[in-house]
N, C-alpha and C positions, 0 to 999 in steps of 0.2 A: 504494500500500500504506500509506503514512504516513497518508493520509486515513482509511482503515479503522481504523487503530490509534487515531487521535484520536477517532473517533466511537463505537467499540464497546469494551467491556471485553476485555482480552486473552484471557481464558479463554472467550470466546464464539465464537471462530473458531480455525482451525488454519492454519498456514503451512508449506509445503514448499518447499525449494530444494535446489540441487545444487552440489557443488564441481567446477569444470571443469578437467580435467587440462591442457588447452592453455594455461591461465593460469599454470601452475606451472613456474617456471624454477629455483627453489631451495626449500629447506625453509622458509625464511622466508615465501615466498609463500602457503603454506597458511594461516597465521595472518592474514596481511594480507588475503587474499581473503575469508575468513570474517568478519573484523571489518568490512570494507566492506559485506558483505551485511547484517549486522545493522544497521549505520548507515543504509543505504539503505531498509531495511524499517521502520526506526523501532521495533525490538523488541530485547529482550535475550535471546531464545531462539527457536529454530525447533522446531516440533512434529515435523517429519520432515526429516531431512537425508540426502542421497544423494551418493555418489560417482557422478559423471555419466558415462554411456556407458562402462561397464567392458566391455572387449573384448580379444581376443587381440592382443598387440602393444603399441603405444605407450602407450595410455591406462592399461591395467593396469600396465604396467611403471613408469609415472610414479607411480601410487599406491603401488606397492611401494617404489620408490626413496625416496619422502618419508614412508614409514611412515604413510600416511593412514588406514588402518584403525584403528590404535592411537590416532592423534591424535584421530579422531572419538570414540572411546570415552572418551578423557580429557575431551573437551568435554561428553560426556554425564554424566560424573561431576560436572562443574561445574554441570550444569543448563542449559547453553547449547544442548544438543540433547536432545530428549525421546525420539526414536526414530531409530535409525540403520539405513540400508540402502544399496542401490545400484541404479542402472538398468543393465540388462545387454543387450549386443548381441553377445556372443561365442558360443563353442562350448559344447555340453553338457559336454565334458571340462573346460574352464576353469571352468565354473560349479561342478562338483563339487570341483575343486581348491580354489577360493576358500572354499566352504562348509566343507570339511574343515579348512582353516587358520583360518577365522574363524566358529566356531559362534555368536559373539555377534551376528551379523547378524540383525536383527529382521524384515526384509521385503526382497523383491526385486521390481523393476519389469521386466517383460518385454513384448515385442510378442506379442500373442496374439489370434487371430481364427480363424474356421473355415477360411479359405483357406490360412493359413500353417501348418496342422498338419503338413503334409509338405513344406513349403518347404525345399529342401536348404541354403539359406543361413541362414534364421531358425531352423528346427527347433524351432518353438514347442511342439509336443506333447511332445518329449523334455525341454525345459526345464521345462514345466509338471509333468511326472511327477517330475522330480528334486526340485522344490520341494514337491510334495505328499508325497513319500516322507519328507521331512524336516520336514513340518508347518510350513513357512515361509509366512506370509501373502504373497499375490501382489497387486501393483498391475499392472493391465493397461493397456498403451498400444497405440495403433493398433487398437482393437476394430473399427473400420469401414475399416481399412487406407487411411487418408488420403482417405476418401470413395469409394474404389473399390467398396466393398460397399454403397454407397448409390445408385450409378448404374451399371447394367449394361445389357447388350443387352436389348431389349424381350422377346425370347422367353424369356430367363432370368428377368427380373423377373416375367413372367406366372406362373411357377410359384409364386412367393410370393403374388401377388395372387389367384390362384385359391383359395389356402388361407385367406388373411386379407386380403380386399380393403380393409378399413378401416385396416390397419396399414401403416406405411412399410416399404420394403425395408431401410432402415438399422436399424429396430427389431429385425429378425431377427438381425442381427449383434450388437447389444447384448444381446439376450436369450440368445444363445448363450454369451457369456462370463459373463453374469450368472447363468446356471444352473450354472456350474462350481463345485464345492466348492473352498474355499481362497482364492477371490478376495475381496480386501479392498476394493479401490477400482477403478473403471473410469474411465479418462481418455478423454474424447471431445473431439476438436478441432473444436468447434462454431464456425461462422463466420457464423451468422445467428440472429436471434431465433426463427425458425421451427424451426431445428434444435434450439435449446435447449428449446422447448416440446415438440417430439417426444420428446426424451430424457426430459424430466420426466414426460410422459405414460406412457412405457414403464416407468419405474421407480416411479411413484407407486402403481400397482396392479400390481406385478410378477407376471408369470406365467411360471414356468420352462417351458422347452420340453418338450412331450410327445414321446413316442417317434416318433409319425408326423410331427411337425414336424422332429425331428432327421433323419428319413429324407429330408425335402424338402431340408434343408440339405446332406446328403450328395449328393443328386442334383445340386444346383446346383454344389457343389464339383467333382463329377466332370465336369460340362459345361465348367467353366472350365479344369480341368486336362487336358482332352482335346486341347489344342493340342499339335501334334507336338513331340517332344523328340529331342535327339541321344542315340543309344543307347549312350553311354559307360558302362562298368561300373567305371571308375576302377581298373583293374588296374595301371596305370602302366607297362606294358611299353614304351609309347612314350617314356617320360621318360628312361630310362637312356642311350639313344644319341642323344638330341637335341643337336645341336651348339650350339644357342642356349639350352639349359637352360630351355626353356619347360615350365611345369607344365600340360600339355595338358588333363588331366582337370579341373583347376580353372578353366581357360578355358571348357570346355564346361559345367561346372556353372553358371558365371555366365550364359552365353548361354541355357541352359535356363530359368533363373529369369527372365531378362528377356523371354523369349518369352511367358511366362505373365503376368509383371508388368512391363510396359514402363516404368513410371515408378518402379521400385524403386531408390531411391538407395543402399540398403544393399548391393545386389549389386555396384554399381560401386565402392563403398567396399571391399568384400571383394576385388574384382579389384585395386584399387590396393595392397592389402596383399600380394597374391600377387606382383605385379611388383616389389615392393621386394626380394624374395628370388629371383625367377626372371625369365626373359625374358618379354617381352610378346608378344601374338599377332602384332603387326606385325613382330616380329623373325624370323618364320618365313621360311626360305630355300627352302622347297619341295623339300627334298632327298629326301623320300619315305621316310626311314628309319622314321618312325612308322607309315606305312601298311603297311610290310612286316612289321611285328610285331603289328599290331592284331588281336586275336581276333574283333572284331566287324566287321572289314573296312570301317571307316568311311572316307569320303572326307575324311581329316583336312586335307589341303592346302586344299581348297575351304572347309571349315568354318572353318579358321583365317583365311582371307580375309574371310569373313563376320564373324568375331569382331573382326578388326582394324578393319573399317569401323564397327562398333558401339562398341567399347571404346577404340580408340586414335586417335580423331579429334583 
């Protein structure tokens, strides 16, 4: 970064960086980390500054504890931050709570792609709607879902290729988020020059998705989401009498997500947050209390064994 600063006028480029909650052990650390970031980048201000990975629990609690929202606004008044926002990995309820308390937020970064619209952990469609209702600009992360939406089963990719044989599968994912109102910036984790060229080609002469193309995306989404799920309705009848205090619906919610998205690190993070407050799947003693009250008559004991193998290794 320092090389860029030396070679180009400061107003010819923009820099974004984030304040990491896990580096903050005291209020003094907020100022220390920020000053270290400025020094390492070789600049005296950041164009976009974010509170990193705001989510229910530790990270958000840390930012509240050290008054980071107000601290960032003070730095903005000093000219050291031009635009203030946060990256978000939490629930829709938390997002609304934060925006109610902090209307000064200028933008929010969320995970958004066509496959995560109904993901029970990410809930990106709901997050998007909240931000649109408040007219808050959106930065999109994971538009290609870590590459998952660039490499699919051949029979699924064929549905895209039959429509647009000259376009990459990844370009469909990028055009999906690029066609959404309110999107300010799209972040793509490119790992090769070819991927960069493909992205540049996609946006140089950008074409919003037509209705029939959106129908193709919906069809592909349905194919991916057709993988069998545990039919838990989260009524929580099973929870009250569980001697091990396991939040069984949250365990099943995690497993359902991982069945569709095997490499989803966020689902496992969600589960780790659950077991900080409740028992883990491996704690199940197979007493059968849960099965006796389950309205869906699920084989909970066997499902908990599966969950323990996946989540509690």
